[in-house]
C-alpha positions as CSV (number, residue, x, y, z in Angstrom):
1,M,-6.0,2.1,-57.1
2,T,-5.9,2.5,-60.9
3,P,-8.0,0.3,-63.1
4,G,-6.3,-3.0,-64.1
5,T,-4.1,-3.1,-61.0
6,G,-6.4,-4.7,-58.5
7,P,-5.5,-7.8,-56.6
8,S,-7.3,-10.0,-59.2
9,T,-5.2,-8.8,-62.1
10,R,-1.8,-8.9,-60.6
11,T,0.4,-11.9,-61.2
12,R,3.0,-13.1,-58.8
13,E,6.6,-12.6,-59.8
14,P,8.7,-15.7,-59.8
15,R,11.1,-15.9,-56.8
16,S,14.5,-14.6,-57.6
17,G,17.7,-13.9,-55.9
18,A,19.6,-16.0,-53.3
19,P,16.5,-17.0,-51.2
20,G,14.6,-18.1,-54.3
21,R,17.5,-20.2,-55.5
22,L,18.1,-21.7,-52.0
23,G,14.5,-22.6,-51.7
24,T,14.6,-24.2,-55.2
25,G,17.7,-26.2,-54.3
26,V,16.4,-27.4,-51.0
27,C,13.0,-28.4,-52.5
28,A,14.8,-30.2,-55.4
29,V,17.0,-32.1,-53.0
30,V,14.1,-33.1,-50.7
31,L,12.0,-34.4,-53.6
32,S,14.9,-36.1,-55.3
33,L,15.7,-38.0,-52.1
34,G,12.0,-38.9,-51.8
35,A,12.0,-40.1,-55.4
36,L,15.1,-42.2,-55.0
37,V,13.8,-43.9,-51.9
38,T,10.4,-44.5,-53.5
39,G,12.0,-45.7,-56.8
40,Y,14.2,-48.1,-54.8
41,V,11.1,-49.6,-53.0
42,V,9.1,-49.9,-56.2
43,L,12.1,-51.5,-58.0
44,T,12.4,-53.9,-55.2
45,A,8.7,-54.8,-55.6
46,Y,9.3,-55.6,-59.2
47,M,12.5,-57.6,-58.5
48,I,10.8,-60.0,-56.1
49,E,9.5,-63.1,-57.9
50,P,8.3,-66.4,-56.3
51,D,10.7,-69.4,-56.7
52,G,7.7,-71.8,-57.1
53,P,4.1,-72.4,-56.3
54,W,5.0,-72.8,-52.6
55,D,6.7,-69.4,-52.2
56,T,3.9,-67.3,-50.8
57,Q,6.4,-65.2,-48.8
58,A,7.8,-63.7,-52.0
59,V,4.3,-62.7,-53.1
60,T,3.6,-61.1,-49.7
61,N,6.9,-59.2,-49.8
62,S,6.2,-57.9,-53.3
63,E,2.8,-56.7,-52.3
64,A,4.3,-55.1,-49.2
65,A,7.0,-53.3,-51.2
66,G,4.4,-52.2,-53.7
67,G,2.2,-50.8,-51.0
68,V,5.1,-49.0,-49.3
69,G,6.1,-47.5,-52.7
70,L,2.5,-46.3,-53.3
71,A,2.4,-44.8,-49.8
72,L,5.7,-43.0,-50.3
73,S,4.4,-41.6,-53.6
74,A,1.3,-40.4,-51.8
75,L,3.6,-38.6,-49.3
76,T,5.8,-36.9,-51.9
77,A,2.8,-35.8,-54.1
78,P,1.6,-33.1,-51.5
79,L,5.2,-32.0,-51.0
80,T,5.5,-31.6,-54.8
81,W,2.3,-29.6,-54.9
82,L,3.4,-27.4,-52.1
83,F,6.8,-26.6,-53.7
84,V,5.3,-26.0,-57.1
85,R,2.6,-23.8,-55.6
86,A,5.3,-21.8,-53.8
87,E,6.9,-21.4,-57.2
88,W,10.2,-22.9,-56.1
89,L,9.9,-25.7,-58.6
90,R,8.3,-26.2,-62.1
91,K,5.2,-28.2,-62.9
92,W,7.1,-31.1,-64.5
93,W,8.0,-32.2,-60.9
94,Y,4.4,-33.6,-60.7
95,A,5.4,-36.3,-63.2
96,I,7.9,-38.0,-60.8
97,P,5.5,-39.0,-58.0
98,A,2.8,-39.8,-60.5
99,A,5.0,-42.1,-62.5
100,L,6.1,-43.9,-59.4
101,A,2.5,-44.3,-58.1
102,V,1.5,-45.7,-61.5
103,A,4.4,-48.2,-61.4
104,A,3.5,-49.3,-57.8
105,L,-0.2,-49.6,-58.7
106,L,0.7,-51.7,-61.8
107,R,2.8,-54.0,-59.6
108,L,0.0,-54.4,-57.1
109,T,-2.7,-55.1,-59.7
110,L,-1.9,-56.1,-63.3
111,L,1.8,-57.1,-62.9
112,A,1.4,-58.8,-59.5
113,P,3.4,-62.0,-59.1
114,S,1.2,-65.1,-59.0
115,L,1.8,-68.6,-57.7
């Protein structure tokens, strides 16, 4: 082994070719579908508003949708980390589950519907 070529100084080459592109495409589709479902659930949480002071069911439904949206964000975040770590996707993909998690948390806390 020559100096400067040890395992600690080598950098991994980005994946290229058909298998790299296929992995990127599959990962992008999986995360996009996850983001669409999560975004729909979080949007539903924001759209639910109580009709009056008696409508506790709407508040409960909004909290449930916000909780499900937060849980789905928590499920897509490790997948995003895995795909970025495998170098199939770029680091900006972290922003999608983070933004959806922040939106769900805001609906559950500061922007929660009140009676």
